[in-house]
All heavy atoms as an XYZ file, in Angstrom:
878
protein
N    -140.939      0.483     13.482
C    -140.381      1.621     14.118
C    -139.219      1.234     15.021
O    -138.252      1.951     15.070
C    -141.526      2.180     14.929
C    -141.493      3.546     15.265
S    -141.995      4.682     14.092
C    -142.324      5.962     15.078
N    -139.474      0.172     15.721
C    -138.447     -0.341     16.625
C    -137.197     -0.700     15.864
O    -136.105     -0.425     16.327
C    -138.997     -1.598     17.243
C    -139.174     -1.892     18.592
C    -138.883     -1.233     19.797
O    -139.720     -0.469     20.233
O    -137.825     -1.524     20.345
N    -137.347     -1.320     14.717
C    -136.166     -1.692     13.946
C    -135.490     -0.452     13.376
O    -134.282     -0.427     13.201
C    -136.544     -2.671     12.843
O    -137.240     -2.013     11.818
N    -136.301      0.557     13.134
C    -135.756      1.811     12.637
C    -134.906      2.465     13.723
O    -133.845      2.999     13.441
C    -136.919      2.716     12.226
C    -136.489      3.724     11.168
O    -135.396      3.625     10.649
N    -137.368      4.650     10.902
N    -135.390      2.410     14.976
C    -134.614      2.967     16.097
C    -133.357      2.136     16.335
O    -132.317      2.668     16.677
C    -135.446      2.993     17.357
C    -136.394      4.125     17.364
C    -137.109      4.140     18.682
N    -138.201      5.055     18.576
C    -138.549      5.899     19.491
N    -137.922      5.916     20.636
N    -139.546      6.699     19.312
N    -133.465      0.858     16.182
C    -132.301     -0.014     16.336
C    -131.248      0.296     15.283
O    -130.057      0.305     15.567
N    -131.713      0.537     14.078
C    -130.795      0.913     13.005
C    -130.151      2.266     13.300
O    -128.963      2.472     13.051
C    -131.515      0.974     11.662
C    -131.808     -0.414     11.102
O    -131.177     -1.380     11.521
N    -132.750     -0.496     10.179
N    -130.957      3.189     13.826
C    -130.447      4.525     14.174
C    -129.373      4.419     15.248
O    -128.339      5.078     15.178
C    -131.583      5.430     14.685
C    -132.431      6.055     13.630
C    -131.668      7.094     12.805
O    -130.492      7.384     13.017
N    -132.351      7.624     11.812
N    -129.663      3.583     16.275
C    -128.672      3.404     17.357
C    -127.403      2.752     16.817
O    -126.303      3.118     17.202
C    -129.259      2.549     18.481
C    -130.223      3.329     19.348
O    -130.184      4.558     19.369
N    -131.090      2.636     20.054
N    -127.584      1.790     15.926
C    -126.427      1.121     15.320
C    -125.596      2.094     14.492
O    -124.350      2.082     14.541
N    -126.301      2.941     13.753
C    -125.601      3.943     12.936
C    -124.876      4.940     13.842
O    -123.730      5.309     13.581
C    -126.594      4.659     11.993
C    -127.101      3.682     10.921
C    -125.951      5.880     11.345
C    -128.173      4.236     10.021
N    -125.541      5.354     14.899
C    -124.918      6.291     15.847
C    -123.678      5.668     16.488
O    -122.667      6.329     16.667
C    -125.922      6.713     16.930
C    -127.032      7.608     16.441
C    -126.504      8.917     15.849
O    -125.524      9.484     16.317
N    -127.142      9.356     14.779
N    -123.783      4.390     16.830
C    -122.630      3.707     17.422
C    -121.484      3.624     16.414
O    -120.321      3.828     16.761
C    -123.009      2.302     17.885
C    -123.789      2.268     19.171
C    -124.140      0.834     19.580
O    -124.127     -0.076     18.740
N    -124.459      0.664     20.851
N    -121.828      3.320     15.162
C    -120.797      3.259     14.130
C    -120.149      4.627     13.918
O    -118.917      4.727     13.775
C    -121.382      2.751     12.818
C    -121.698      1.255     12.744
C    -122.399      0.927     11.424
C    -120.427      0.445     12.874
N    -120.934      5.680     13.891
C    -120.386      7.035     13.736
C    -119.498      7.395     14.923
O    -118.420      7.998     14.755
C    -121.506      8.059     13.579
C    -122.255      8.032     12.248
C    -123.427      9.022     12.265
C    -121.312      8.366     11.106
N    -119.947      7.022     16.110
C    -119.142      7.283     17.315
C    -117.830      6.512     17.269
O    -116.757      7.042     17.603
N    -117.906      5.251     16.845
C    -116.692      4.436     16.747
C    -115.759      5.003     15.676
O    -114.526      5.013     15.840
C    -117.063      2.993     16.426
N    -116.328      5.479     14.573
C    -115.514      6.065     13.506
C    -114.798      7.334     13.999
O    -113.616      7.536     13.736
C    -116.388      6.395     12.299
C    -115.604      6.945     11.116
C    -116.502      7.277      9.919
O    -117.705      7.058      9.971
O    -115.933      7.773      8.932
N    -115.534      8.163     14.741
C    -114.920      9.381     15.284
C    -113.811      9.032     16.279
O    -112.746      9.648     16.287
C    -115.978     10.257     15.959
C    -116.875     10.966     14.976
C    -117.944     11.798     15.680
O    -118.157     11.666     16.894
N    -118.624     12.642     14.918
N    -114.066      8.036     17.119
C    -113.055      7.605     18.089
C    -111.815      7.065     17.361
O    -110.680      7.373     17.733
C    -113.636      6.533     19.013
C    -112.700      6.143     20.130
C    -113.324      5.111     21.059
O    -114.553      4.997     21.126
O    -112.518      4.412     21.710
N    -112.056      6.300     16.304
C    -110.934      5.770     15.520
C    -110.158      6.914     14.869
O    -108.924      6.897     14.829
C    -111.438      4.796     14.461
N    -110.876      7.905     14.381
C    -110.226      9.062     13.764
C    -109.367      9.813     14.784
O    -108.263     10.232     14.479
C    -111.276      9.999     13.145
C    -110.693     11.117     12.301
C    -109.921     10.584     11.099
O    -110.332      9.631     10.447
N    -108.784     11.195     10.823
N    -109.893      9.942     16.020
C    -109.113     10.588     17.092
C    -107.851      9.785     17.402
O    -106.769     10.359     17.591
C    -109.964     10.746     18.359
C    -111.009     11.802     18.270
N    -110.717     13.131     18.057
C    -112.357     11.726     18.367
C    -111.839     13.825     18.025
N    -112.871     12.992     18.209
N    -107.993      8.469     17.428
C    -106.837      7.607     17.706
C    -105.783      7.752     16.600
O    -104.582      7.889     16.872
C    -107.275      6.133     17.871
C    -108.105      5.975     19.150
C    -106.074      5.206     17.876
C    -108.779      4.620     19.296
N    -106.254      7.766     15.342
C    -105.333      7.912     14.209
C    -104.649      9.281     14.264
O    -103.432      9.393     14.065
C    -106.084      7.709     12.870
C    -105.240      8.140     11.681
C    -106.525      6.265     12.723
N    -105.434     10.319     14.547
C    -104.859     11.665     14.636
C    -103.837     11.757     15.768
O    -102.783     12.378     15.619
C    -105.952     12.714     14.818
C    -106.758     12.928     13.548
O    -106.300     12.611     12.452
N    -107.965     13.452     13.694
N    -104.151     11.146     16.901
C    -103.210     11.145     18.029
C    -101.925     10.420     17.645
O    -100.812     10.865     17.980
C    -103.839     10.471     19.247
O    -104.921     11.205     19.721
N    -102.059      9.298     16.951
C    -100.882      8.541     16.525
C    -100.038      9.361     15.547
O     -98.803      9.371     15.639
C    -101.309      7.216     15.892
N    -100.701     10.058     14.620
C     -99.973     10.902     13.672
C     -99.242     12.024     14.403
O     -98.089     12.325     14.097
C    -100.931     11.500     12.639
C    -101.368     10.532     11.569
C    -102.281     11.215     10.561
C    -102.759     10.253      9.504
N    -103.655     10.914      8.524
N     -99.916     12.630     15.360
C     -99.290     13.714     16.128
C     -98.092     13.194     16.918
O     -97.039     13.841     16.965
C    -100.290     14.351     17.085
O    -101.325     14.967     16.378
N     -98.242     12.024     17.524
C     -97.141     11.434     18.293
C     -95.968     11.100     17.366
O     -94.803     11.313     17.727
C     -97.614     10.185     19.026
N     -96.296     10.587     16.187
C     -95.246     10.254     15.223
C     -94.505     11.519     14.787
O     -93.261     11.539     14.716
C     -95.858      9.555     14.013
C     -94.844      9.185     12.949
C     -95.518      8.505     11.774
C     -94.518      8.199     10.665
N     -95.147      7.606      9.493
N     -95.243     12.587     14.495
C     -94.620     13.850     14.097
C     -93.732     14.408     15.214
O     -92.628     14.889     14.964
C     -95.693     14.879     13.704
C     -96.423     14.581     12.420
C     -95.493     14.622     11.226
O     -94.535     15.395     11.180
N     -95.756     13.769     10.243
N     -94.234     14.313     16.445
C     -93.451     14.803     17.587
C     -92.164     13.996     17.727
O     -91.088     14.550     17.978
C     -94.280     14.737     18.862
N     -92.257     12.678     17.582
C     -91.070     11.822     17.692
C     -90.081     12.108     16.563
O     -88.872     12.136     16.777
C     -91.493     10.344     17.673
C     -90.344      9.383     17.756
C     -89.543      9.548     19.048
N     -88.345      8.741     18.984
C     -87.123      9.169     19.234
N     -86.928     10.410     19.618
N     -86.086      8.376     19.134
N     -90.575     12.346     15.350
C     -89.701     12.688     14.233
C     -88.976     14.014     14.490
O     -87.770     14.138     14.220
C     -90.484     12.761     12.922
C     -90.940     11.426     12.331
C     -91.838     11.649     11.116
C     -89.742     10.582     11.949
N     -89.702     15.009     15.019
C     -89.071     16.288     15.354
C     -87.998     16.091     16.419
O     -86.902     16.641     16.335
C     -90.123     17.291     15.843
C     -90.807     18.060     14.741
C     -91.594     19.234     15.286
N     -92.666     18.848     16.194
C     -93.882     18.460     15.833
N     -94.190     18.411     14.552
N     -94.790     18.135     16.722
N     -88.327     15.282     17.437
C     -87.372     15.017     18.510
C     -86.131     14.300     17.962
O     -85.001     14.654     18.311
C     -88.034     14.172     19.605
C     -87.122     13.871     20.772
C     -87.781     12.937     21.791
O     -88.887     12.461     21.587
N     -87.086     12.699     22.877
N     -86.344     13.320     17.104
C     -85.218     12.585     16.522
C     -84.349     13.519     15.674
O     -83.106     13.442     15.712
C     -85.724     11.417     15.681
N     -84.983     14.405     14.929
C     -84.242     15.358     14.109
C     -83.414     16.300     14.981
O     -82.241     16.563     14.691
C     -85.205     16.168     13.238
C     -84.520     17.151     12.324
C     -85.512     17.903     11.471
C     -84.786     18.920     10.616
N     -85.704     19.742      9.842
N     -84.005     16.785     16.063
C     -83.278     17.675     16.976
C     -82.093     16.951     17.615
O     -81.002     17.518     17.739
C     -84.223     18.218     18.046
C     -85.240     19.207     17.517
C     -86.329     19.551     18.530
O     -86.286     19.038     19.665
O     -87.224     20.342     18.178
N     -82.307     15.700     18.011
C     -81.225     14.913     18.616
C     -80.098     14.688     17.605
O     -78.916     14.798     17.942
C     -81.751     13.571     19.131
C     -82.623     13.687     20.365
C     -83.269     12.368     20.774
O     -83.003     11.325     20.123
O     -84.059     12.381     21.727
N     -80.473     14.383     16.370
C     -79.474     14.161     15.327
C     -78.692     15.441     15.051
O     -77.462     15.411     14.909
C     -80.146     13.661     14.045
N     -79.376     16.581     14.989
C     -78.698     17.852     14.757
C     -77.737     18.175     15.901
O     -76.639     18.681     15.676
C     -79.717     18.971     14.570
C     -80.441     18.898     13.238
C     -81.559     19.914     13.109
O     -81.907     20.574     14.111
O     -82.096     20.040     11.999
N     -78.152     17.850     17.123
C     -77.290     18.081     18.290
C     -76.044     17.204     18.195
O     -74.925     17.679     18.428
C     -78.061     17.777     19.576
C     -77.262     18.005     20.831
C     -78.070     17.655     22.072
C     -77.208     17.774     23.321
N     -77.910     17.337     24.517
N     -76.223     15.929     17.853
C     -75.073     15.026     17.716
C     -74.140     15.482     16.599
O     -72.915     15.426     16.732
C     -75.550     13.598     17.452
C     -76.132     12.913     18.670
C     -76.559     11.484     18.383
O     -75.989     10.860     17.467
O     -77.455     11.003     19.087
N     -74.706     15.944     15.500
C     -73.906     16.429     14.376
C     -73.097     17.653     14.811
O     -71.909     17.759     14.499
C     -74.800     16.757     13.165
C     -75.345     15.465     12.558
C     -74.056     17.587     12.119
C     -76.427     15.664     11.528
N     -73.731     18.566     15.542
C     -73.023     19.761     16.007
C     -71.883     19.387     16.950
O     -70.773     19.944     16.859
C     -73.993     20.708     16.695
N     -72.132     18.427     17.851
C     -71.086     17.983     18.773
C     -69.931     17.335     18.001
O     -68.764     17.601     18.287
C     -71.649     16.996     19.793
C     -72.568     17.633     20.813
C     -73.257     16.617     21.706
O     -73.072     15.387     21.520
O     -73.999     17.041     22.602
N     -70.258     16.487     17.039
C     -69.224     15.820     16.243
C     -68.427     16.846     15.441
O     -67.206     16.766     15.355
C     -69.863     14.782     15.320
C     -68.867     14.036     14.489
C     -68.044     13.085     15.063
C     -68.749     14.293     13.129
C     -67.110     12.392     14.296
C     -67.822     13.615     12.368
C     -67.003     12.662     12.948
N     -69.122     17.810     14.851
C     -68.452     18.851     14.063
C     -67.495     19.652     14.961
O     -66.362     19.940     14.569
C     -69.483     19.780     13.428
C     -68.859     20.839     12.538
C     -69.895     21.635     11.783
N     -70.442     20.797     10.724
C     -71.725     20.720     10.417
N     -72.605     21.427     11.063
N     -72.138     19.940      9.438
N     -67.944     19.989     16.175
C     -67.086     20.734     17.101
C     -65.865     19.902     17.487
O     -64.743     20.413     17.555
C     -67.880     21.130     18.344
N     -66.068     18.609     17.719
C     -64.958     17.717     18.069
C     -63.944     17.652     16.926
O     -62.740     17.766     17.141
C     -65.501     16.324     18.394
C     -64.418     15.284     18.535
C     -63.639     15.214     19.686
C     -64.162     14.372     17.510
C     -62.640     14.267     19.809
C     -63.165     13.426     17.628
C     -62.412     13.376     18.775
O     -61.423     12.434     18.888
N     -64.432     17.458     15.704
C     -63.546     17.350     14.548
C     -62.803     18.675     14.313
O     -61.625     18.676     13.962
C     -64.328     16.941     13.297
C     -64.879     15.523     13.372
S     -63.628     14.275     13.695
C     -62.764     14.256     12.148
N     -63.484     19.789     14.503
C     -62.848     21.095     14.328
C     -61.739     21.279     15.363
O     -60.650     21.768     15.045
C     -63.883     22.218     14.452
C     -63.324     23.600     14.259
C     -62.803     23.874     12.860
O     -63.256     23.224     11.900
O     -61.921     24.738     12.726
N     -62.003     20.867     16.600
C     -60.988     20.972     17.653
C     -59.783     20.090     17.327
O     -58.632     20.506     17.512
C     -61.586     20.582     19.005
N     -60.027     18.881     16.831
C     -58.939     17.985     16.442
C     -58.115     18.600     15.308
O     -56.891     18.548     15.318
C     -59.487     16.625     15.994
C     -59.910     15.734     17.125
C     -58.726     15.293     17.972
O     -57.722     14.806     17.424
O     -58.808     15.471     19.195
N     -58.807     19.178     14.350
C     -58.133     19.811     13.222
C     -57.251     20.968     13.706
O     -56.093     21.089     13.297
C     -59.157     20.306     12.198
C     -58.559     21.101     11.079
C     -57.836     20.466     10.082
C     -58.714     22.470     11.017
C     -57.276     21.200      9.044
C     -58.153     23.210      9.993
C     -57.436     22.569      9.004
N     -57.809     21.814     14.567
C     -57.044     22.944     15.079
C     -55.828     22.470     15.875
O     -54.747     23.050     15.783
C     -57.928     23.839     15.969
C     -59.001     24.591     15.205
C     -58.430     25.506     14.148
O     -57.351     26.063     14.279
N     -59.159     25.657     13.038
N     -56.012     21.388     16.651
C     -54.894     20.846     17.429
C     -53.781     20.367     16.498
O     -52.608     20.646     16.714
C     -55.388     19.696     18.309
C     -54.310     19.130     19.246
C     -54.843     17.984     20.082
N     -55.316     16.862     19.282
C     -54.513     15.925     18.758
N     -53.229     15.977     18.954
N     -55.019     14.931     18.054
N     -54.160     19.669     15.428
C     -53.162     19.171     14.486
C     -52.484     20.314     13.745
O     -51.280     20.254     13.477
C     -53.797     18.188     13.508
C     -54.132     16.867     14.166
C     -54.649     15.849     13.204
C     -54.954     14.557     13.969
N     -55.290     13.469     13.101
N     -53.232     21.344     13.406
C     -52.643     22.510     12.740
C     -51.621     23.164     13.666
O     -50.524     23.530     13.231
C     -53.736     23.519     12.317
C     -53.149     24.861     11.959
C     -54.542     22.967     11.151
N     -51.974     23.290     14.940
C     -51.049     23.892     15.900
C     -49.792     23.034     16.048
O     -48.684     23.562     16.136
C     -51.728     24.081     17.252
C     -52.754     25.192     17.264
C     -53.510     25.283     18.580
O     -53.127     24.599     19.554
O     -54.478     26.040     18.633
N     -49.967     21.725     16.075
C     -48.811     20.838     16.203
C     -47.889     20.967     15.003
O     -46.680     21.071     15.145
C     -49.255     19.380     16.341
C     -49.781     19.025     17.701
C     -50.231     17.567     17.760
O     -50.382     16.908     16.744
N     -50.466     17.079     18.970
N     -48.462     20.951     13.813
C     -47.630     21.029     12.620
C     -47.029     22.413     12.465
O     -45.913     22.541     11.971
C     -48.413     20.650     11.354
O     -49.560     21.486     11.238
C     -48.829     19.196     11.388
N     -47.738     23.437     12.886
C     -47.184     24.787     12.823
C     -45.998     24.895     13.768
O     -44.975     25.478     13.431
C     -48.237     25.828     13.204
O     -49.261     25.839     12.255
N     -46.144     24.344     14.954
C     -45.036     24.349     15.912
C     -43.867     23.561     15.364
O     -42.714     23.976     15.466
N     -44.143     22.428     14.772
C     -43.087     21.616     14.172
C     -42.421     22.358     13.028
O     -41.217     22.249     12.826
C     -43.652     20.286     13.661
C     -44.030     19.340     14.793
O     -43.641     19.613     15.941
O     -44.710     18.339     14.517
N     -43.204     23.107     12.289
C     -42.663     23.840     11.156
C     -41.628     24.848     11.627
O     -40.561     24.972     11.033
C     -43.800     24.539     10.410
O     -43.290     25.297      9.355
N     -41.912     25.558     12.688
C     -40.956     26.513     13.233
C     -39.701     25.810     13.715
O     -38.581     26.274     13.482
N     -39.868     24.675     14.374
C     -38.718     23.905     14.853
C     -37.920     23.363     13.665
O     -36.686     23.358     13.692
C     -39.185     22.761     15.752
N     -38.620     22.934     12.637
C     -37.933     22.426     11.439
C     -37.131     23.519     10.757
O     -36.012     23.283     10.302
C     -38.936     21.818     10.456
C     -39.473     20.486     10.918
O     -38.839     19.809     11.716
N     -40.638     20.114     10.428
N     -37.706     24.702     10.678
C     -37.003     25.817     10.044
C     -35.728     26.131     10.832
O     -34.656     26.319     10.251
C     -37.920     27.063      9.949
C     -37.128     28.293      9.563
C     -39.044     26.809      8.956
N     -35.837     26.167     12.142
C     -34.669     26.456     12.974
C     -33.606     25.363     12.806
O     -32.417     25.656     12.656
C     -35.094     26.560     14.441
C     -33.994     27.010     15.354
C     -34.504     27.212     16.759
C     -33.372     27.693     17.666
N     -33.832     27.899     19.033
N     -34.040     24.110     12.814
C     -33.104     22.999     12.641
C     -32.422     23.064     11.285
O     -31.203     22.897     11.164
C     -33.845     21.664     12.799
C     -32.934     20.436     12.655
C     -33.726     19.137     12.742
N     -34.850     19.041     11.827
C     -34.754     18.729     10.532
N     -33.586     18.500      9.989
N     -35.836     18.665      9.774
N     -33.214     23.345     10.232
C     -32.632     23.452      8.891
C     -31.654     24.610      8.796
O     -30.615     24.496      8.139
C     -33.744     23.588      7.845
C     -34.559     22.327      7.572
C     -35.717     22.636      6.635
C     -33.688     21.235      6.994
N     -31.966     25.721      9.441
C     -31.038     26.853      9.451
C     -29.714     26.462     10.105
O     -28.642     26.797      9.598
C     -31.647     28.050     10.193
C     -32.681     28.784      9.365
O     -32.717     28.575      8.131
O     -33.459     29.570      9.950
N     -29.806     25.753     11.210
C     -28.591     25.324     11.903
C     -27.781     24.351     11.041
O     -26.555     24.471     10.936
C     -28.940     24.673     13.250
C     -29.473     25.648     14.273
C     -29.996     24.960     15.526
O     -30.194     23.750     15.532
N     -30.226     25.741     16.571
N     -28.461     23.403     10.424
C     -27.756     22.447      9.561
C     -27.109     23.142      8.369
O     -25.974     22.831      7.993
C     -28.725     21.356      9.079
C     -29.151     20.386     10.151
C     -30.171     19.369      9.644
O     -30.480     19.357      8.427
O     -30.671     18.592     10.480
N     -27.826     24.073      7.776
C     -27.299     24.808      6.629
C     -26.076     25.621      7.031
O     -25.061     25.632      6.322
C     -28.384     25.728      6.033
O     -29.517     24.940      5.690
C     -27.883     26.476      4.807
N     -26.162     26.292      8.166
C     -25.029     27.072      8.651
C     -23.818     26.174      8.876
O     -22.694     26.516      8.487
C     -25.412     27.807      9.939
C     -24.300     28.640     10.492
C     -23.975     29.856      9.917
C     -23.572     28.203     11.591
C     -22.940     30.626     10.422
C     -22.530     28.964     12.100
C     -22.212     30.184     11.523
N     -24.039     25.005      9.481
C     -22.939     24.074      9.742
C     -22.324     23.590      8.425
O     -21.092     23.503      8.300
C     -23.435     22.886     10.569
N     -23.137     23.293      7.435
C     -22.617     22.840      6.139
C     -21.832     23.951      5.439
O     -20.791     23.691      4.824
C     -23.754     22.343      5.251
C     -24.316     21.011      5.711
C     -25.460     20.546      4.828
C     -25.990     19.209      5.329
N     -27.108     18.726      4.525
N     -22.344     25.172      5.526
C     -21.636     26.295      4.913
C     -20.280     26.482      5.585
O     -19.257     26.696      4.910
C     -22.491     27.589      4.986
C     -23.688     27.475      4.035
C     -21.655     28.825      4.666
C     -24.702     28.582      4.165
N     -20.253     26.402      6.895
C     -18.990     26.534      7.628
C     -18.010     25.430      7.213
O     -16.827     25.692      7.003
C     -19.224     26.475      9.138
C     -19.867     27.702      9.727
C     -19.033     28.945      9.476
O     -19.374     29.755      8.619
N     -17.926     29.097     10.179
N     -18.528     24.210      7.077
C     -17.696     23.081      6.659
C     -17.116     23.314      5.263
O     -15.924     23.079      5.019
C     -18.516     21.793      6.717
C     -17.674     20.561      6.520
O     -16.472     20.581      6.738
N     -18.309     19.485      6.095
N     -17.950     23.792      4.343
C     -17.479     24.073      2.982
C     -16.437     25.181      2.979
O     -15.441     25.110      2.239
C     -18.648     24.444      2.073
C     -19.592     23.303      1.679
C     -20.795     23.835      0.916
C     -18.855     22.269      0.849
N     -16.643     26.226      3.774
C     -15.665     27.310      3.847
C     -14.323     26.786      4.348
O     -13.264     27.133      3.800
C     -16.170     28.421      4.774
C     -17.211     29.313      4.155
C     -17.624     30.417      5.126
C     -18.687     31.304      4.509
N     -19.101     32.365      5.439
N     -14.365     25.954      5.400
C     -13.129     25.403      5.954
C     -12.414     24.525      4.928
O     -11.189     24.614      4.761
C     -13.424     24.608      7.232
C     -13.843     25.472      8.397
C     -14.354     24.662      9.581
O     -14.313     23.399      9.527
O     -14.805     25.277     10.548
N     -13.170     23.688      4.227
C     -12.562     22.828      3.214
C     -11.980     23.646      2.068
O     -10.888     23.353      1.566
C     -13.580     21.824      2.676
C     -13.923     20.720      3.649
C     -14.932     19.740      3.069
O     -15.170     19.754      1.841
O     -15.477     18.958      3.857
N     -12.711     24.681      1.638
C     -12.213     25.500      0.523
C     -10.961     26.269      0.935
O     -10.039     26.437      0.128
C     -13.297     26.449      0.012
O     -13.613     27.411      0.998
N     -10.893     26.734      2.164
C      -9.700     27.424      2.637
C      -8.501     26.477      2.688
O      -7.378     26.865      2.366
C      -9.941     28.036      4.020
C     -10.817     29.275      3.992
C     -11.126     29.807      5.389
O     -10.527     29.327      6.374
O     -11.980     30.699      5.472
N      -8.763     25.235      3.089
C      -7.650     24.291      3.214
C      -7.096     23.869      1.855
O      -5.912     23.579      1.743
C      -8.072     23.062      4.019
O      -9.004     22.303      3.296
N      -7.900     23.863      0.811
C      -7.391     23.434     -0.500
C      -7.203     24.587     -1.470
O      -6.756     24.387     -2.596
C      -8.308     22.362     -1.127
C      -9.709     22.910     -1.393
C      -8.344     21.116     -0.283
C     -10.561     22.012     -2.246
N      -7.510     25.804     -1.063
C      -7.422     26.933     -1.997
C      -5.993     27.147     -2.484
O      -5.776     27.454     -3.667
C      -7.976     28.210     -1.366
O      -7.175     28.620     -0.285
N      -4.989     27.017     -1.619
C      -3.601     27.193     -2.055
C      -3.230     26.142     -3.094
O      -2.559     26.455     -4.093
C      -2.640     27.114     -0.859
C      -2.724     28.367     -0.010
O      -3.068     29.433     -0.516
N      -2.392     28.247      1.260
N      -3.649     24.916     -2.875
C      -3.348     23.854     -3.839
C      -4.010     24.134     -5.190
O      -3.407     23.917     -6.252
C      -3.812     22.492     -3.306
C      -3.039     22.047     -2.075
O      -1.892     22.531     -1.900
O      -3.586     21.234     -1.314
N      -5.245     24.608     -5.168
C      -5.960     24.906     -6.406
C      -5.275     26.047     -7.139
O      -5.088     26.008     -8.377
C      -7.444     25.230     -6.121
C      -8.156     25.730     -7.362
C      -8.150     24.027     -5.543
N      -4.885     27.076     -6.429
C      -4.215     28.215     -7.053
C      -2.908     27.752     -7.692
O      -2.583     28.132     -8.837
C      -3.965     29.343     -6.015
C      -3.028     30.424     -6.580
C      -5.288     29.945     -5.582
N      -2.129     26.940     -7.002
C      -0.867     26.430     -7.543
C      -1.098     25.599     -8.796
O      -0.371     25.734     -9.787
C      -0.127     25.598     -6.479
C       0.402     26.401     -5.317
C       1.365     27.487     -5.770
O       2.200     27.286     -6.664
N       1.240     28.663     -5.165
N      -2.108     24.757     -8.792
C      -2.424     23.928     -9.948
C      -2.814     24.797    -11.137
O      -2.371     24.569    -12.271
C      -3.560     22.954     -9.615
C      -3.916     22.034    -10.773
S      -5.346     21.020    -10.468
C      -6.644     22.225    -10.473
N      -3.652     25.812    -10.897
C      -4.060     26.709    -11.975
C      -2.857     27.469    -12.535
O      -2.737     27.622    -13.762
C      -5.142     27.688    -11.477
C      -6.524     27.106    -11.254
C      -7.429     28.155    -10.630
C      -7.134     26.618    -12.552
N      -1.997     27.941    -11.667
C      -0.805     28.650    -12.136
C       0.072     27.745    -12.990
O       0.612     28.164    -14.024
C      -0.003     29.215    -10.965
C      -0.603     30.462    -10.310
C       0.204     30.844     -9.076
C      -0.637     31.616    -11.288
N       0.260     26.522    -12.584
C       1.059     25.571    -13.371
C       0.443     25.340    -14.739
O       1.153     25.327    -15.759
C       1.171     24.224    -12.640
C       2.512     24.049    -11.972
C       2.611     22.682    -11.330
N       1.739     22.746    -10.144
C       1.010     21.746     -9.670
N       1.055     20.592    -10.203
N       0.226     21.915     -8.644
N      -0.865     25.178    -14.779
C      -1.537     24.918    -16.045
C      -1.454     26.128    -16.958
O      -1.284     25.986    -18.175
C      -3.010     24.541    -15.817
C      -3.228     23.229    -15.116
C      -2.708     22.053    -15.933
O      -2.813     22.031    -17.161
N      -2.116     21.093    -15.266
N      -1.564     27.311    -16.401
C      -1.551     28.523    -17.226
C      -0.133     28.851    -17.690
O       0.076     29.274    -18.833
C      -2.143     29.711    -16.411
C      -1.954     31.036    -17.146
C      -3.606     29.471    -16.141
N       0.835     28.611    -16.839
C       2.214     28.985    -17.212
C       2.936     27.906    -18.010
O       3.990     28.161    -18.572
C       3.031     29.319    -15.937
O       3.009     28.171    -15.071
C       2.490     30.534    -15.245
N       2.416     26.731    -18.078
C       3.064     25.669    -18.846
C       2.674     25.828    -20.312
O       1.505     25.861    -20.669
C       2.625     24.286    -18.330
O       2.899     24.197    -16.949
C       3.320     23.184    -19.097
N       3.672     25.882    -21.156
C       3.449     26.041    -22.591
C       3.709     24.686    -23.244
O       4.743     24.068    -23.046
C       4.379     27.108    -23.204
C       4.158     27.241    -24.689
C       4.209     28.423    -22.470
N       2.782     24.278    -24.032
C       2.921     23.002    -24.738
C       3.064     23.303    -26.227
O       2.376     24.131    -26.773
C       1.717     22.106    -24.495
C       1.619     21.614    -23.086
C       0.478     20.640    -22.970
C       0.377     20.142    -21.554
N      -0.721     19.219    -21.375
N       4.000     22.586    -26.856
C       4.208     22.755    -28.293
C       3.513     21.686    -29.039
O       3.384     20.616    -28.951
C       5.691     22.743    -28.622
C       6.296     24.058    -28.182
O       5.601     25.054    -28.124
N       7.586     24.027    -27.924
């Protein structure tokens, strides 16, 4: 009987130890899940911050190039106007010579 009680106590101790081990394992799993959730939230926060930073950089560059585009258009307009004026002046200065040359060619008869 005594050995039977000893076996019972041993079995009870083993069951108690098994339950305690199960609690420890469950606690570890819960802690691991909590840490994974926390890591995921931190990563999502960092991604959102990085995305906002990159978007701001993109918008800044778009604004810079848009501003440059307007300045480029104005500069090109000025250059084009200056070239047109130069061509007009040159054509006016040689137009009499061209007209005289054309008249000579048209009025000269070759046999």
